[in-house]
C-alpha positions in Angstrom: -5.4 7.5 27.1 -1.6 6.7 27.3 0.2 4.3 28.8 3.2 5.6 30.4 6.7 4.1 31.1 9.8 5.1 33.5 12.6 2.9 33.7 14.8 3.4 36.6 18.1 1.9 38.3 15.7 0.5 40.8 11.8 0.8 40.2 10.1 1.1 36.9 7.5 3.6 37.5 4.2 2.6 35.1 1.1 4.9 34.4 -1.9 5.5 32.7 -3.1 8.8 31.7 -6.7 10.0 31.1 -6.1 14.2 29.3 -4.3 15.7 32.1 -5.3 13.0 34.6 -3.3 10.3 36.1 -5.4 7.3 37.0 -2.9 5.3 38.5 1.2 5.7 39.4 2.6 1.9 40.8 6.0 0.9 40.9 8.1 -2.9 39.9 11.4 -3.5 40.5 14.2 -3.7 37.9 14.8 -6.6 36.2 17.4 -7.2 33.7 17.0 -10.7 34.1 13.1 -10.8 32.7 11.6 -11.2 29.2 9.8 -9.7 28.2 7.0 -11.2 27.9 7.2 -11.3 31.9 7.2 -7.4 31.8 4.1 -7.4 29.2 2.1 -9.8 31.6 3.2 -7.8 34.5 2.4 -4.1 33.3 -0.9 -6.0 31.6 -1.7 -7.2 35.4 -1.7 -3.8 36.6 -4.0 -2.2 33.9 -6.5 -5.2 34.9 -6.2 -3.9 38.4 -7.2 -1.1 37.9 -9.9 -2.0 35.5 -8.3 -0.2 32.3 -8.8 -2.4 28.9 -6.1 -2.4 26.8 -8.1 -1.2 23.9 -8.9 2.5 26.0 -5.2 3.1 25.4 -4.5 5.4 22.3 -0.5 5.1 22.6 2.4 5.0 25.0 6.0 7.0 25.4 9.1 4.9 27.7 11.8 6.9 29.1 14.8 4.5 30.6 18.4 4.6 32.1 18.5 0.9 31.9 20.2 0.6 28.3 19.4 -3.5 28.3 16.3 -3.2 29.2 15.1 -0.2 26.4 14.2 -2.3 23.7 12.7 -5.2 26.0 10.7 -2.8 27.5 9.2 -1.0 24.6 8.8 -4.4 22.7 6.7 -5.2 26.1 4.4 -2.2 26.1 4.1 -2.8 22.5 2.4 -6.1 23.2 0.3 -4.4 25.7 -1.1 -1.6 23.7 -0.8 -3.5 19.8 1.3 0.2 18.9 4.9 0.9 19.1 5.5 3.2 21.7 8.0 6.6 21.7 11.0 5.9 23.5 12.6 9.6 25.1 15.3 10.3 23.3 18.2 11.4 20.3 15.4 13.4 17.5 11.9 13.7 20.1 10.9 16.8 20.6 10.9 18.0 24.3 10.8 21.7 24.2 13.7 22.1 26.7 16.1 24.6 26.7 19.4 22.2 27.4 22.7 24.8 27.7 24.9 21.9 29.5 28.5 21.1 27.4 26.7 18.3 26.2 23.0 18.7 25.6 22.7 15.4 24.1 24.5 13.7 27.7 21.2 14.8 30.1 20.1 11.2 31.4 15.6 10.7 29.7 15.1 10.7 33.3 16.3 14.1 34.0 14.9 15.5 30.9 11.2 14.0 31.4 11.1 15.9 34.8 12.7 18.8 33.7 9.7 19.0 31.4 7.1 18.5 34.0 9.3 21.1 36.5 9.1 23.6 34.4 5.7 23.6 32.9 3.9 23.2 35.8 6.3 25.0 38.7 7.9 28.7 39.1 11.4 29.0 37.9 14.7 29.4 38.6 13.8 25.2 40.6 16.1 22.5 41.1 14.5 18.7 40.6 15.8 16.2 43.0 15.0 13.3 42.1 15.9 10.8 45.4 16.2 7.4 43.5 18.7 4.8 42.9 21.2 7.8 42.7 20.1 11.2 44.3 20.1 13.9 41.3 20.0 18.0 41.2 18.4 19.6 38.0 19.4 22.7 38.4 17.0 25.8 36.1 17.1 29.1 36.0 14.5 31.9 35.6 14.5 31.7 31.5 13.4 28.3 31.8 17.3 27.0 30.7 18.5 23.6 32.1 22.0 24.8 33.8 23.0 21.8 34.7 23.0 19.9 38.6 25.0 17.3 40.6 24.9 13.4 41.0 25.5 11.8 44.2 25.0 8.4 45.5 21.6 7.9 46.6 20.4 6.9 49.7 20.0 3.2 49.4 23.2 2.8 47.6 24.8 4.9 50.7 23.6 2.4 53.7 24.1 -0.5 51.4 28.0 0.1 51.2 28.4 1.8 54.8 26.6 -2.1 55.3 28.8 -4.2 53.2 31.7 -2.4 54.3 31.6 -2.5 57.8 31.7 -5.8 60.0 29.6 -5.0 63.0 26.7 -2.6 61.3 23.3 -5.0 60.9 20.8 -4.1 58.2 17.9 -1.3 58.9 14.9 0.4 57.6 13.9 3.3 57.4 11.5 3.9 59.9 12.6 7.3 61.8 14.6 7.4 64.6 13.3 7.8 68.1 15.2 11.1 69.0 18.0 12.6 66.8 20.8 11.4 68.6 21.4 8.6 68.6 21.4 5.5 71.9 22.0 2.7 70.1 23.8 1.8 67.1 20.1 1.4 65.6 19.0 4.3 66.0 22.3 6.1 65.3 22.6 4.5 61.6 18.8 5.8 61.1 19.8 9.7 62.7 22.7 9.7 60.6 21.1 8.5 57.0 18.0 10.6 57.4 19.7 13.9 58.5 22.7 13.1 57.4 21.2 13.1 53.8 18.7 15.7 55.0 21.5 18.0 55.8 23.7 17.2 52.4 19.6 18.5 50.0 19.5 21.3 52.4 22.8 22.9 52.1 23.1 21.8 48.1 20.2 24.3 47.4 21.6 26.7 50.0 24.8 26.6 47.4 22.6 26.6 44.2 20.6 29.5 45.4 24.1 31.3 46.2 25.7 30.5 42.7 22.2 31.7 41.5 21.6 34.4 43.4 18.2 34.4 43.7 15.7 31.8 45.8 14.5 28.3 43.7 11.7 26.0 43.8 12.1 22.7 45.0 10.4 19.8 43.9 11.4 16.3 44.9 10.5 13.0 43.2 11.7 9.6 43.5 11.1 6.4 45.7 13.1 7.5 48.6 11.8 11.0 48.7 9.4 9.9 51.0 11.7 9.2 53.1 14.3 12.0 53.4 11.9 15.2 52.5 10.1 14.9 56.0 13.4 15.7 57.2 15.1 18.8 55.2 14.4 22.2 56.6 14.3 24.0 53.3 10.8 24.1 51.8 10.3 21.1 49.2 7.6 20.2 47.1 6.8 16.5 46.6 5.5 15.2 43.3 5.6 11.9 43.2 3.8 12.0 39.3 6.6 14.0 38.7 8.2 11.7 35.6 4.4 11.0 33.9 3.8 14.6 33.9 6.6 15.0 31.8 6.5 11.8 29.9 2.7 13.2 28.6 3.8 16.3 27.4 6.5 15.0 25.9 4.1 12.6 23.9 1.8 15.4 23.3 4.7 18.0 22.2 5.1 15.0 19.8 1.9 14.3 17.8 
């Protein structure tokens, strides 16, 4: 069994994988101010919640898009499992055929997501990661990573809207009562949810137009559950996509 950790700008996703089975997926808030001991305690607590003995862990793997936290979490995970963990980065075998201008610039999270998606879903495909940023990773029919798009995430856009306007309140992302809102809160909910969903639909349509083929769309990330129900294109949600990718990369480097 291995410990898999994916560090994002808003959440740290933690999971344990035994064979092909993902035992659990949990999220911690990303906090660069925490020490490696604090993170080690948090990970140990999560393992105990699921009744997992640390001695059962044979290894660990970590990916990160938050450089100041990479070393901290690497050492914290090593304390928990009692051995070094593999960090996704240069020199690590992924099995991906990356055809962008500078392959080294492809973020670890995009690498991990593409590794899992190309293994589990038919190509061509698009991985839509709905997190702090909304990213689209495009893989063609030959399983080559062609590139993608990056745009502000749902939460980032909403926070910016609220902070830059005087009369718009903070809102939850509960569904609006109807599409055409009749009060400020419902107007905001409709704009955020339906507006971002329409953006995803539009981006997928343009990708298919450029590729000249239909694509499989796989969505992951903390905001996926809020947004995907409002999209009109067919999207497969996979909350554990990054953990699956980390599992595959770990095996390819053993």
